[in-house]
N, C-alpha and C positions, 0 to 999 in steps of 0.2 A: 792904065792898069800896070802895076809892076810885074816884071817878068818872074816866072817861077822856073827855076833850073834844077834838073836832077843833081844830086850830090852823092858821091861815093865816098865812103869812109876808107881812108888809107893813110896810115902814119908812116913817114919815111923810116927806112931801116936804121939810120943813124940815131933817131930818137929812141927807138927800142933798145939799141945797143947801149946808149947812154943810161937809160933807165936800169938795165940789168947790171951795169957797172956800179951804179949808185947803190942798188939793192945788195950788192956783194960786199959793200964796205960801210954799212950803216953803223953808227955809233949810238948805243942805247944807254940809258941811265941804269942805276941799280934798281933792285926790286923795291916797290912801294913799302911803306912801313905800316900798312894796315892790311887786314885780311879780306878786303873788299874793294869796290870801285870808288870809294869816297874821296880818293886823291886823284882820280882820273882813270883812264884805261890801264888795266893791269899789264905788267910786263909780259906775263905768260900769254895773255890774250893778244897783245900786239905782236909778240914773237910768232905765234901761230898764223896771224894775219899776214905777216911779212913772208913767212915760209910758203903760204898759199900763193902769194904774189910772185915769188921767184919761179914757181912752176906754171904761171899763168900763160896761156896761149892767146895773145892778142890777135894774131892773124886768124885764128879759128873764129874768134868773136867777130872780127870784121866780116868774114864770109857770112856768118849767121845774121848779123845786123843789116848787111847789105841786101838780104832777101826781102827786107821791109822797105817799101818805096820811100826814099829819103830825098828831100828837096831843100833849096834855100831860096829866100825871097828877100828883097830889100824893102824895108818899111820904115818910114820916118828916119832915114839915114843910117839904118843898121841892118846888117844881114842876119836873118832869122832862119835857123835850121829847124826842120820839122819832118816827122813821119806823116804820111797821108795814105791811108788804106781805104779804098772805096769798097763798099759791100757789093756782093753779087745781087742783092735784093734791091729792086727799083724803088721801093718805098722806105729805104733806110733813112734814119734820122741823122743828120750831121751832128757830131759830138766832138768837142774839143776838151782834151785832158791836159791839165797843167800840174806839173810836179813842184816840189819845194826843195829845201836844203836839209840834209846833205844828200838828197836824192838827185835824180836826173830823169830823162825820158826812159831810162831802163826800168824804172818803177812800173812801167806799163807794157813792157815787152810781152809778158805772158797773158795779158788780157786783150790785146789788139785783135787777134784772130777770132776768139770766141765772141767778141762784141761785133765784129764786122761780118762774120759768117756763122751766125748762131746755129743754123741747120746742121752744119758740119761738126758742131760741138754740143749736140744734145739740146738745142734750144729751138725756138720758133722763129720763122721768117719775120714775124711781126716785131721781133725784138732786135732787128738789125740796125747797125749804125755805120755811117761813114766816119772813120776815126781819124782825128787830127791830133798829133802830139808834138807841140813845139817845145824847143828848149828855151828856158827863160834867158833874157839878155845877159850875156856874160857867163853862161853855163853851156857845157857841151859844145856842140858845133854851131851855136849862135855866136855872133861876133861879140867881142869884148868892148863895151862902150868906152869911148875916149872923152866923153863929156858928162857933166852932171845931168840928172833928171830921169834916169831910167828906173822908176819906182813902179809899184803895182798899178797905179792909175794910168801911167803912160803905156805900160805893157798891155793892160786891158784894151786900150784904144788900138794898139797894134794888133792884138788878137782879132778884134772886130774887122780891121782892115784885111787881115789874113783870110778870114772866112769870106769876106766879100770877093777877094781875089780868086778864091777857090770856087766861087759861084754859089755860095750858100747864103740865102737871105735869112733863114731862121735856123737855129741850132740849139743844142743843149750844151751845158758846160759842167765839168766835174773837176774837183780839186781837193787836195788836202794840204796842210802846212801853208806855205805861201801860195800854192796853187788854189787854195780855198779863198784867200784874200783876193787874188787876181780874178777868179771866177765871180766872186761876189761883186767886185767893182765892175766887171763886165755887165752884170745884170743891172747895176745901177745906171751905167752909162747908156746902154741900148736895151732897155727892157722890152721894147717892141720886137726885138730880134731874138731874145733868149727864150726858148720854149720852156726851159726849166733848169734848175740847178741840182746837182748832187754833190754833197760836201761830206768829208770825213773829219773836218775840224772847222766848224762854222765860226765866223768872225763875230762873236757875240759875247759880252762880258757881264758879270754881275754888277748891279747897282750897289752903292754903299748900304742901302737899307736891306739888301739881301743877306748881309752879314749879321744882322741883328738877331734874328731868330730863324735860322735856316732849318729845313727838314734834315733828317739824318743823311739821306743820300746827297743833298746839296752841301751839307757840311763836309762830307768826305771829298766832294769835288773841290770845294774851296781849299781844303787842306792840301790836296794834291797840286792845285794850281800854285798855292803859296810856296810849297816845297820846291816846285819846279823853278819858280822865280828866285828863291833864296839860295838854292843849292845846285840847280841844274842849268841855269841860264847865263852863266858867266861867259860862255862862248858867244851868245847873242850880244851881250854888252860890249865885248871886245870887238866883234865885227861891226857893231853899230857905231863904234867910236874911233877905232884905230885899225881899219881893215888893211891899210897899206903896210903898216908895221908887221902885222901878222902875215901878210901876203908874201913877204920875202922868204919866210920859212916854208910856206906851203908850195912855193914854186921851186925851191932849191933842195928840199929834203923829202924823198918819198916816204920815209918812216914818219916824218912829221905830219905829212898829209894823211897818211894811213891812220895815225893816232887821232888826228883832229876829226876825221870823218867816222872812223871806226868806233870811237867812243859812243857816238849817238846812235849808230846802227845797233849797238848792243843795248844801250840804255832805253831806247824807245820802242823796242820790239817785244813781242810776247815770246819769251824764250822757254816757255813750258814745253818739255819734250813731247808730251801727248798732243800738242798742237803745232808740231813742226819745228820747234826750237828757234824760231825767229828768222832772221835773214842769214842765209848760209854764208860761210866764208867765201865761197866762189862768187856769190852775187855781190858781196861787199867789195871784193877785189875788182870785179867788172866795173863797178861804179867808181871806185877810187882810181883805177887806171884811166878811166874816161876823163876824170878831172885832171890827172897828171899829164896825159898825152895831148890834151887840148889847152893846157896851160891856163886853166880857169880857177885855180885856187884863190888868187887875189881878187879877180873880178866877181866871183860868186860871193866872196866875203863882203865886197863893196856893195852888193845888193842890200845887205842889212843896213849899211850906212845910209843909203838912199831911202830905204823903206821906213826906217825908224824916224825919218824926218817928214814922212808923208802920212803914216797911219794915224787914225783917230787916237787921241790921247786918253779917252775915257769911254765908259759904257754910254754915257750921255751923247758923246760925239758920234759913236757908232750908230746909236739909235736915231740920230738926226739924219742918217743916210739910210732910210728903210729900203728893204728889198721887197718888191711886189710880185715878182715872178714865182711860179710854183717851185717850192724848195723841198728836197728830201735830204735827210741827214742820217748817216750811218756812223755810230760811235763804236770804236774798237777799244777794248778794255785797257790795253797797255799804253794807249796814247797819253802823253804827259800833260795834256791840256784839255781836260774834260769840260763839257758844257751842259748845263741843265736846260731842259726843254723850255722852261718858263723864261729863262734869260733869252734864249734864241727867238722865241715868239715875239718879243718886243721889236726885234729888228727884221726878222724874216716874216712878213705879214701874211704870207700864203704858204705856211708850213704844212704840207699835206702828208708827209710821211716822216716818222721818227723811229729809228731802230737802234737798240742797244745790243750789240753782239756779245757772245760769250768767249770769243777768242780773237786774236789778232792785235796788232799794234799800229804804230805810226806809219808803217809801210805795207798796207794791205795788198798792194799789187805784187809785192815780193813774198809776203808771208802767207796770205790767204787769197790767191788770185781767183779761185773759183767762187769764193764767197763774195768778193768784190764785184765780179761779173754779175752775179745774181742780184746784188744790191743795186747796181746801176740799171740793170734791166727793169727791176721792179720800180725804180724811181721814175723812169720815163714812160712806162707803160700807160697807155690811155691818155697821155697829155695831148692836147690839141696842137698840131704842128702849124696849121695855118691860122691866121687871124691877126 
């Protein structure tokens, strides 16, 4: 059994000094020639983000994050960093939460305590979870891979090994973005161990015939997906083909990293003021600083290169890997990749809960943490743990 060692977050002073020196001398381009974000993140938005970063107190964040039990474990030749918070409730269900890009484990910081100690946060003891939050390979405090092959399939196998090392025979899994892909693969690989899935971006696509005569809601979903692919997914194509070329800039320029990540935090969030305004500048900077100070801009981009060579290439290929474990889906309206229930049912054969929310976006743990907690609790309530 691999050793599990406590891990304390502490960045050397020299790295913080170097960051602040770089932030003091950034070189920015002229203002965009359009009145919106169609050319990318606007100069005014990036300027505000950089100003927030200049005042960012990383040491205060270290103190806060180190109150959450953090560990590292070596699995399949790679050091994996993860938060692990055991519930005070003896009947708690183990639950592994997986993030995506441009996120990190920080997406789940605000939901860990309500999930692990529901009684202290207005919930019932029967809704308690032992919470495990690993960083994807090459993200955050997980090691940067030095070899090919760390795609969602290999990561899912590592997650199963992590849960074994923690003493959990059966567990639930939650994810959005790439976290949904990894969680889905985990359910495919070890269905006898996965009690259930909760996803905010299920890995299910429309078949060609779904485009012939779609219902009006499905037509809107198809239009949104097509727009995302044609006008919003250039970042994925670049990271999926030339992550090393991009990585030099992400490792060398804090403004470049802030623009690369910040564009998607703005584009994929529900920025309506009445619903919280999306991901705050402070939370964006927390996440961007984590990428910078762990030097994971290139390795997280390389995740796309690996994953694009592994993921199913069509809806038919997705459906050829069906998911049989109980699955619940929560769809947030600002997510750029909507899915129709009919498409999802072809792959997720035991879809027991489907919820379409009226607020929130791609980062529900940051945008609507209370709502995400409720959705996760409802998803796993009454599912049989043993069996």
